[in-house]
MMTF fields as JSON, N, C-alpha, C and O atoms, coordinates in Angstrom:
{
  "mmtfVersion": "1.0.0",
  "mmtfProducer": "UNKNOWN",
  "numBonds": 359,
  "numAtoms": 360,
  "numGroups": 90,
  "numChains": 1,
  "numModels": 1,
  "chainsPerModel": [1],
  "groupsPerChain": [90],
  "chainIdList": ["A"],
  "bondAtomList": [4, 2, 8, 6, 12, 10, 16, 14, 20, 18, 24, 22, 28, 26, 32, 30, 36, 34, 40, 38, 44, 42, 48, 46, 52, 50, 56, 54, 60, 58, 64, 62, 68, 66, 72, 70, 76, 74, 80, 78, 84, 82, 88, 86, 92, 90, 96, 94, 100, 98, 104, 102, 108, 106, 112, 110, 116, 114, 120, 118, 124, 122, 128, 126, 132, 130, 136, 134, 140, 138, 144, 142, 148, 146, 152, 150, 156, 154, 160, 158, 164, 162, 168, 166, 172, 170, 176, 174, 180, 178, 184, 182, 188, 186, 192, 190, 196, 194, 200, 198, 204, 202, 208, 206, 212, 210, 216, 214, 220, 218, 224, 222, 228, 226, 232, 230, 236, 234, 240, 238, 244, 242, 248, 246, 252, 250, 256, 254, 260, 258, 264, 262, 268, 266, 272, 270, 276, 274, 280, 278, 284, 282, 288, 286, 292, 290, 296, 294, 300, 298, 304, 302, 308, 306, 312, 310, 316, 314, 320, 318, 324, 322, 328, 326, 332, 330, 336, 334, 340, 338, 344, 342, 348, 346, 352, 350, 356, 354],
  "bondOrderList": [1, 1, 1, 1, 1, 1, 1, 1, 1, 1, 1, 1, 1, 1, 1, 1, 1, 1, 1, 1, 1, 1, 1, 1, 1, 1, 1, 1, 1, 1, 1, 1, 1, 1, 1, 1, 1, 1, 1, 1, 1, 1, 1, 1, 1, 1, 1, 1, 1, 1, 1, 1, 1, 1, 1, 1, 1, 1, 1, 1, 1, 1, 1, 1, 1, 1, 1, 1, 1, 1, 1, 1, 1, 1, 1, 1, 1, 1, 1, 1, 1, 1, 1, 1, 1, 1, 1, 1, 1],
  "groupList": [{"groupName": "MET", "atomNameList": ["N", "CA", "C", "O"], "elementList": ["N", "C", "C", "O"], "formalChargeList": [0, 0, 0, 0], "bondAtomList": [1, 0, 2, 1, 3, 2], "bondOrderList": [1, 1, 2], "singleLetterCode": "M", "chemCompType": "L-PEPTIDE LINKING"}, {"groupName": "HIS", "atomNameList": ["N", "CA", "C", "O"], "elementList": ["N", "C", "C", "O"], "formalChargeList": [0, 0, 0, 0], "bondAtomList": [1, 0, 2, 1, 3, 2], "bondOrderList": [1, 1, 2], "singleLetterCode": "H", "chemCompType": "L-PEPTIDE LINKING"}, {"groupName": "LEU", "atomNameList": ["N", "CA", "C", "O"], "elementList": ["N", "C", "C", "O"], "formalChargeList": [0, 0, 0, 0], "bondAtomList": [1, 0, 2, 1, 3, 2], "bondOrderList": [1, 1, 2], "singleLetterCode": "L", "chemCompType": "L-PEPTIDE LINKING"}, {"groupName": "ARG", "atomNameList": ["N", "CA", "C", "O"], "elementList": ["N", "C", "C", "O"], "formalChargeList": [0, 0, 0, 0], "bondAtomList": [1, 0, 2, 1, 3, 2], "bondOrderList": [1, 1, 2], "singleLetterCode": "R", "chemCompType": "L-PEPTIDE LINKING"}, {"groupName": "THR", "atomNameList": ["N", "CA", "C", "O"], "elementList": ["N", "C", "C", "O"], "formalChargeList": [0, 0, 0, 0], "bondAtomList": [1, 0, 2, 1, 3, 2], "bondOrderList": [1, 1, 2], "singleLetterCode": "T", "chemCompType": "L-PEPTIDE LINKING"}, {"groupName": "ILE", "atomNameList": ["N", "CA", "C", "O"], "elementList": ["N", "C", "C", "O"], "formalChargeList": [0, 0, 0, 0], "bondAtomList": [1, 0, 2, 1, 3, 2], "bondOrderList": [1, 1, 2], "singleLetterCode": "I", "chemCompType": "L-PEPTIDE LINKING"}, {"groupName": "TRP", "atomNameList": ["N", "CA", "C", "O"], "elementList": ["N", "C", "C", "O"], "formalChargeList": [0, 0, 0, 0], "bondAtomList": [1, 0, 2, 1, 3, 2], "bondOrderList": [1, 1, 2], "singleLetterCode": "W", "chemCompType": "L-PEPTIDE LINKING"}, {"groupName": "PHE", "atomNameList": ["N", "CA", "C", "O"], "elementList": ["N", "C", "C", "O"], "formalChargeList": [0, 0, 0, 0], "bondAtomList": [1, 0, 2, 1, 3, 2], "bondOrderList": [1, 1, 2], "singleLetterCode": "F", "chemCompType": "L-PEPTIDE LINKING"}, {"groupName": "ALA", "atomNameList": ["N", "CA", "C", "O"], "elementList": ["N", "C", "C", "O"], "formalChargeList": [0, 0, 0, 0], "bondAtomList": [1, 0, 2, 1, 3, 2], "bondOrderList": [1, 1, 2], "singleLetterCode": "A", "chemCompType": "L-PEPTIDE LINKING"}, {"groupName": "SER", "atomNameList": ["N", "CA", "C", "O"], "elementList": ["N", "C", "C", "O"], "formalChargeList": [0, 0, 0, 0], "bondAtomList": [1, 0, 2, 1, 3, 2], "bondOrderList": [1, 1, 2], "singleLetterCode": "S", "chemCompType": "L-PEPTIDE LINKING"}, {"groupName": "GLN", "atomNameList": ["N", "CA", "C", "O"], "elementList": ["N", "C", "C", "O"], "formalChargeList": [0, 0, 0, 0], "bondAtomList": [1, 0, 2, 1, 3, 2], "bondOrderList": [1, 1, 2], "singleLetterCode": "Q", "chemCompType": "L-PEPTIDE LINKING"}, {"groupName": "GLU", "atomNameList": ["N", "CA", "C", "O"], "elementList": ["N", "C", "C", "O"], "formalChargeList": [0, 0, 0, 0], "bondAtomList": [1, 0, 2, 1, 3, 2], "bondOrderList": [1, 1, 2], "singleLetterCode": "E", "chemCompType": "L-PEPTIDE LINKING"}, {"groupName": "ASP", "atomNameList": ["N", "CA", "C", "O"], "elementList": ["N", "C", "C", "O"], "formalChargeList": [0, 0, 0, 0], "bondAtomList": [1, 0, 2, 1, 3, 2], "bondOrderList": [1, 1, 2], "singleLetterCode": "D", "chemCompType": "L-PEPTIDE LINKING"}, {"groupName": "ASN", "atomNameList": ["N", "CA", "C", "O"], "elementList": ["N", "C", "C", "O"], "formalChargeList": [0, 0, 0, 0], "bondAtomList": [1, 0, 2, 1, 3, 2], "bondOrderList": [1, 1, 2], "singleLetterCode": "N", "chemCompType": "L-PEPTIDE LINKING"}, {"groupName": "VAL", "atomNameList": ["N", "CA", "C", "O"], "elementList": ["N", "C", "C", "O"], "formalChargeList": [0, 0, 0, 0], "bondAtomList": [1, 0, 2, 1, 3, 2], "bondOrderList": [1, 1, 2], "singleLetterCode": "V", "chemCompType": "L-PEPTIDE LINKING"}, {"groupName": "LYS", "atomNameList": ["N", "CA", "C", "O"], "elementList": ["N", "C", "C", "O"], "formalChargeList": [0, 0, 0, 0], "bondAtomList": [1, 0, 2, 1, 3, 2], "bondOrderList": [1, 1, 2], "singleLetterCode": "K", "chemCompType": "L-PEPTIDE LINKING"}, {"groupName": "PRO", "atomNameList": ["N", "CA", "C", "O"], "elementList": ["N", "C", "C", "O"], "formalChargeList": [0, 0, 0, 0], "bondAtomList": [1, 0, 2, 1, 3, 2], "bondOrderList": [1, 1, 2], "singleLetterCode": "P", "chemCompType": "L-PEPTIDE LINKING"}, {"groupName": "GLY", "atomNameList": ["N", "CA", "C", "O"], "elementList": ["N", "C", "C", "O"], "formalChargeList": [0, 0, 0, 0], "bondAtomList": [1, 0, 2, 1, 3, 2], "bondOrderList": [1, 1, 2], "singleLetterCode": "G", "chemCompType": "PEPTIDE LINKING"}, {"groupName": "CYS", "atomNameList": ["N", "CA", "C", "O"], "elementList": ["N", "C", "C", "O"], "formalChargeList": [0, 0, 0, 0], "bondAtomList": [1, 0, 2, 1, 3, 2], "bondOrderList": [1, 1, 2], "singleLetterCode": "C", "chemCompType": "L-PEPTIDE LINKING"}],
  "groupTypeList": [0, 1, 2, 3, 4, 5, 6, 7, 8, 9, 0, 10, 9, 2, 8, 11, 0, 2, 9, 12, 11, 13, 3, 8, 2, 2, 3, 14, 5, 8, 12, 4, 15, 16, 12, 9, 5, 9, 8, 2, 8, 15, 4, 4, 17, 10, 15, 9, 17, 11, 2, 3, 3, 4, 2, 15, 15, 0, 9, 13, 18, 17, 14, 14, 11, 2, 10, 3, 17, 3, 13, 1, 2, 3, 16, 14, 8, 15, 8, 14, 11, 7, 3, 5, 14, 5, 2, 12, 9, 17],
  "groupIdList": [1, 2, 3, 4, 5, 6, 7, 8, 9, 10, 11, 12, 13, 14, 15, 16, 17, 18, 19, 20, 21, 22, 23, 24, 25, 26, 27, 28, 29, 30, 31, 32, 33, 34, 35, 36, 37, 38, 39, 40, 41, 42, 43, 44, 45, 46, 47, 48, 49, 50, 51, 52, 53, 54, 55, 56, 57, 58, 59, 60, 61, 62, 63, 64, 65, 66, 67, 68, 69, 70, 71, 72, 73, 74, 75, 76, 77, 78, 79, 80, 81, 82, 83, 84, 85, 86, 87, 88, 89, 90],
  "secStructList": [7, 7, 7, 7, 7, 7, 7, 7, 1, 1, 2, 2, 2, 2, 2, 2, 2, 6, 7, 2, 2, 2, 2, 2, 2, 2, 2, 2, 2, 2, 2, 2, 7, 7, 1, 1, 2, 2, 2, 2, 2, 2, 2, 2, 6, 7, 7, 2, 2, 2, 2, 2, 2, 2, 2, 2, 2, 2, 2, 2, 2, 6, 1, 3, 3, 3, 3, 3, 7, 1, 1, 7, 3, 3, 3, 3, 3, 1, 7, 1, 7, 7, 7, 7, 7, 7, 7, 7, 7, 7],
  "xCoordList": [4.436, 3.204, 2.08, 2.051, 1.172, 0.078, -1.218, -1.293, -2.222, -3.508, -4.214, -4.325, -4.69, -5.449, -6.668, -6.655, -7.71, -8.947, -9.052, -8.868, -9.351, -9.54, -10.897, -11.17, -11.746, -13.079, -13.093, -12.478, -13.793, -13.957, -15.44, -16.26, -15.779, -17.18, -17.795, -19.008, -16.961, -17.483, -16.427, -15.244, -16.867, -15.939, -15.027, -13.867, -15.55, -14.738, -13.577, -12.447, -13.85, -12.763, -11.749, -10.553, -12.211, -11.313, -10.423, -9.206, -11.034, -10.287, -9.261, -8.15, -9.626, -8.69, -7.505, -6.357, -7.788, -6.715, -5.789, -4.578, -6.344, -5.528, -5.267, -5.21, -5.11, -4.782, -3.421, -2.642, -3.147, -1.844, -0.705, 0.29, -0.856, 0.197, 0.406, 1.544, -0.683, -0.557, 0.026, 0.82, -0.365, 0.208, 1.698, 2.485, 2.092, 3.518, 4.272, 5.397, 3.65, 4.265, 4.447, 5.498, 3.449, 3.569, 4.726, 5.464, 4.886, 5.97, 7.329, 8.26, 7.451, 8.71, 9.015, 10.158, 7.996, 8.204, 8.668, 9.616, 8.007, 8.369, 9.769, 10.515, 10.134, 11.43, 12.6, 13.68, 12.389, 13.507, 13.584, 14.627, 12.477, 12.429, 13.043, 14.047, 12.421, 12.992, 12.986, 12.112, 13.97, 14.088, 13.141, 12.869, 12.636, 11.778, 10.939, 11.171, 9.966, 9.159, 10.041, 9.86, 10.979, 11.902, 12.728, 12.924, 13.21, 13.99, 13.112, 13.564, 11.866, 10.94, 10.653, 10.55, 10.524, 10.285, 11.442, 11.223, 12.666, 13.835, 13.818, 14.132, 13.458, 13.427, 12.366, 12.601, 11.188, 10.062, 9.991, 9.318, 10.686, 10.608, 9.353, 9.054, 8.619, 7.405, 7.734, 8.762, 6.858, 7.027, 6.64, 5.672, 7.398, 7.17, 5.769, 5.164, 5.241, 3.91, 2.822, 1.956, 2.871, 1.884, 2.022, 1.03, 3.245, 3.522, 3.024, 2.465, 3.223, 2.768, 1.241, 0.732, 0.51, -0.959, -1.395, -2.299, -0.755, -1.085, -0.799, -1.613, 0.348, 0.718, -0.216, -0.499, -0.698, -1.639, -2.938, -3.488, -3.427, -4.638, -4.393, -5.246, -3.236, -2.902, -2.785, -3.159, -2.276, -2.148, -3.53, -3.763, -4.44, -5.8, -6.514, -7.374, -6.151, -6.758, -6.028, -6.555, -4.835, -4.099, -3.129, -2.604, -2.874, -1.923, -0.503, 0.453, -0.367, 0.945, 0.943, -0.068, 2.074, 2.259, 3.28, 4.319, 2.987, 3.931, 4.552, 3.932, 5.787, 6.487, 7.225, 7.936, 7.041, 7.686, 9.151, 9.511, 9.983, 11.383, 11.602, 10.635, 12.823, 13.092, 12.496, 11.729, 12.842, 12.368, 11.669, 11.541, 11.226, 10.659, 9.644, 9.524, 8.927, 8.033, 8.61, 9.027, 8.631, 9.157, 7.985, 7.278, 7.763, 6.678, 7.061, 8.154, 6.144, 6.344, 5.116, 3.983, 5.352, 4.244, 3.713, 4.471, 2.41, 1.777, 1.083, 0.725, 0.893, 0.26, 0.754, 0.87, 1.042, 1.431, 0.646, 0.651, -0.018, -0.874, -2.278, -2.468, -3.259, -4.636, -5.537, -5.393, -6.454, -7.523, -8.811, -9.092, -9.574, -10.78, -12.004, -12.212, -12.791, -14.032, -15.157, -15.142, -16.12, -17.254, -18.458, -18.885, -18.987, -20.158, -21.416, -21.505, -22.381, -23.645, -24.5, -24.77, -24.917, -25.7, -27.191, -27.985, -27.563, -29.005, -29.464, -30.647],
  "yCoordList": [-9.608, -8.88, -9.72, -10.941, -9.06, -9.782, -9.573, -8.717, -10.359, -10.308, -9.012, -8.647, -8.317, -7.089, -7.124, -7.756, -6.452, -6.404, -5.059, -4.009, -5.107, -3.905, -4.036, -5.042, -3.03, -3.052, -2.202, -1.137, -2.669, -1.918, -1.697, -2.572, -0.537, -0.181, -0.95, -1.156, -1.373, -2.074, -3.022, -2.911, -3.939, -4.85, -4.07, -4.436, -2.997, -2.182, -1.531, -1.533, -0.974, -0.345, -1.387, -1.102, -2.586, -3.69, -4.031, -4.153, -4.184, -4.536, -3.467, -3.788, -2.207, -1.118, -1.121, -0.967, -1.297, -1.26, -2.458, -2.325, -3.626, -4.835, -5.261, -6.451, -4.277, -4.575, -5.263, -5.215, -5.892, -6.544, -5.561, -5.9, -4.332, -3.317, -2.933, -2.802, -2.751, -2.353, -3.475, -3.217, -4.717, -5.83, -5.973, -6.29, -5.743, -5.781, -4.657, -4.854, -3.484, -2.357, -2.687, -2.394, -3.286, -3.696, -4.662, -4.558, -5.592, -6.576, -5.872, -6.202, -4.914, -4.162, -3.401, -3.384, -2.774, -2.034, -2.983, -2.681, -4.125, -5.096, -5.648, -5.832, -5.913, -6.529, -5.545, -5.899, -4.307, -3.353, -2.386, -1.775, -2.241, -1.322, 0.047, 0.45, 0.757, 2.038, 3.083, 3.084, 3.97, 5.035, 6.2, 7.003, 6.287, 7.418, 7.05, 6.036, 7.903, 7.711, 7.921, 7.243, 8.839, 9.072, 7.828, 7.473, 7.172, 5.939, 4.856, 4.114, 4.762, 3.789, 4.103, 3.196, 5.385, 5.8, 5.371, 4.909, 5.521, 5.088, 3.582, 3.103, 2.836, 1.378, 0.901, -0.027, 1.54, 1.079, 1.739, 1.236, 2.866, 3.598, 4.45, 4.972, 4.591, 5.41, 6.849, 7.119, 7.768, 9.165, 9.347, 8.75, 10.173, 10.373, 10.867, 10.415, 11.787, 12.34, 11.286, 11.203, 10.48, 9.41, 8.376, 7.894, 8.052, 7.075, 7.585, 6.82, 8.853, 9.465, 9.35, 9.026, 9.615, 9.508, 8.069, 7.829, 7.122, 5.706, 5.295, 4.616, 5.701, 5.342, 5.979, 5.374, 7.19, 7.84, 7.031, 6.822, 6.575, 5.743, 4.436, 3.988, 3.837, 2.592, 2.827, 1.97, 3.967, 4.325, 4.502, 4.067, 5.14, 5.339, 4.01, 3.91, 2.987, 1.658, 0.828, -0.186, 1.235, 0.517, -0.536, -1.313, -0.581, -1.575, -1.03, -1.792, 0.293, 0.951, 1.976, 2.634, 2.109, 3.183, 4.148, 3.728, 5.436, 6.454, 7.089, 7.911, 6.691, 7.179, 8.464, 8.545, 9.463, 10.764, 10.735, 10.293, 11.222, 11.451, 12.952, 13.71, 13.386, 14.831, 15.552, 16.501, 15.111, 15.79, 14.818, 15.102, 13.696, 12.7, 11.801, 11.798, 11.049, 10.015, 8.666, 8.469, 7.746, 6.405, 5.429, 5.248, 4.788, 3.818, 2.481, 1.962, 1.934, 0.64, -0.219, 0.183, -1.396, -2.306, -2.901, -3.472, -2.764, -3.331, -4.648, -5.408, -4.917, -6.158, -6.491, -5.606, -7.754, -8.198, -9.437, -9.816, -10.057, -11.205, -10.883, -10.228, -11.341, -10.983, -12.209, -13.081, -12.252, -13.241, -12.424, -11.569, -12.703, -11.913, -12.709, -13.864, -12.051, -12.634, -11.722, -10.524, -12.276, -11.495, -11.83, -12.982, -10.806, -10.998, -10.723, -9.711, -11.609, -11.451, -10.456, -10.654, -9.395, -8.367, -8.706, -7.945, -9.815, -10.142, -11.159, -11.5],
  "zCoordList": [10.338, 10.193, 10.779, 10.621, 11.447, 12.074, 11.287, 10.405, 11.617, 10.938, 11.282, 12.452, 10.26, 10.469, 9.571, 8.514, 9.991, 9.233, 8.534, 9.148, 7.244, 6.45, 5.773, 5.119, 5.923, 5.332, 4.072, 4.029, 3.052, 1.817, 1.577, 1.858, 1.06, 0.837, -0.329, -0.371, -1.268, -2.441, -2.99, -2.669, -3.81, -4.476, -5.42, -5.611, -6.007, -6.908, -6.159, -6.647, -4.977, -4.215, -3.749, -3.693, -3.415, -3.068, -4.256, -4.116, -5.421, -6.631, -6.993, -7.416, -6.83, -7.138, -6.172, -6.589, -4.88, -3.879, -4.012, -3.836, -4.321, -4.387, -5.825, -6.134, -6.695, -8.096, -8.169, -7.217, -9.285, -9.474, -9.235, -8.595, -9.755, -9.617, -8.155, -7.702, -7.418, -6.018, -5.162, -4.258, -5.445, -4.696, -5.007, -4.115, -6.261, -6.619, -5.901, -5.442, -5.807, -5.103, -3.623, -3.052, -3.004, -1.604, -1.408, -0.429, -2.324, -2.234, -2.357, -1.622, -3.27, -3.418, -2.133, -1.676, -1.55, -0.298, 0.8, 1.525, 0.924, 1.965, 1.751, 2.712, 0.503, 0.209, 0.281, 0.755, -0.19, -0.283, 0.887, 1.119, 1.633, 2.781, 2.438, 3.026, 1.474, 1.036, 2.143, 3.009, 2.1, 3.1, 2.837, 3.729, 1.594, 1.234, 0.008, -0.65, -0.272, -1.481, -2.71, -3.722, -2.634, -3.759, -4.058, -5.221, -3.019, -3.201, -3.819, -4.691, -3.374, -3.943, -5.4, -6.225, -5.722, -7.109, -8.004, -9.124, -7.519, -8.301, -8.508, -9.598, -7.483, -7.564, -8.543, -9.317, -8.509, -9.327, -10.698, -11.597, -10.861, -12.125, -12.243, -13.317, -11.148, -11.158, -10.787, -10.167, -11.168, -10.806, -9.343, -8.872, -8.627, -7.189, -6.874, -5.902, -7.674, -7.417, -7.503, -6.633, -8.557, -8.725, -7.612, -7.066, -7.294, -6.248, -4.896, -4.11, -4.632, -3.374, -3.249, -2.176, -4.342, -4.313, -4.045, -3.245, -4.711, -4.505, -3.067, -2.443, -2.539, -1.17, -0.146, 0.888, -0.419, 0.495, 0.553, 1.634, -0.602, -0.624, 0.138, 0.905, -0.077, 0.615, 2.119, 2.919, 2.489, 3.904, 4.533, 5.661, 3.804, 4.313, 4.551, 5.425, 3.767, 3.941, 4.983, 5.44, 5.366, 6.393, 5.892, 6.689, 4.577, 4.07, 3.999, 3.856, 4.099, 4.111, 5.23, 5.48, 5.9, 6.875, 6.295, 5.786, 6.37, 5.914, 7.152, 7.827, 7.433, 8.622, 8.278, 7.277, 9.126, 8.901, 9.31, 10.401, 8.394, 8.699, 8.768, 8.84, 8.748, 8.796, 7.595, 7.758, 6.396, 5.182, 4.233, 3.042, 4.74, 3.829, 4.54, 5.766, 3.724, 4.23, 3.832, 2.69, 4.777, 4.53, 4.46, 5.451, 3.285, 3.182, 3.811, 3.582, 4.605, 5.254, 4.942, 5.206, 4.383, 4.079, 5.378, 6.162, 5.602, 6.788, 6.457, 7.357, 5.166, 4.73, 3.327, 2.479, 3.087, 1.745, 1.322, 0.15, 2.274, 1.976, 2.436, 3.461, 1.684, 1.975, 1.934, 1.078, 2.866, 2.862, 2.76, 3.6, 1.729, 1.466, 1.947, 1.574, 2.777, 3.281, 2.831, 3.113, 2.144, 1.669, 2.531, 2.62, 3.157, 4.01, 3.211, 2.515, 3.304, 2.61, 3.395, 4.579, 2.725, 3.42, 3.455, 4.007, 2.885, 2.808, 3.746, 3.758]
}
């Protein structure tokens, strides 16, 4: 994985996206390389619907890619390590 820049509108949105649970989910995706969201749901014990919503948010931020298959979406971790830089707006 290469270095990528992701911008967040607020510290709150950063904290929500990079919560302990979401970072653990990214690690599971990177380690297990699931074939589908359903397979990931079985691995994590999460409900597919909730997992799909979380993955869509992660995809919108660029930390997960949802690759289309014939009848499914395959989650791919695009980032698992983060360096946070805070720019002073003043």
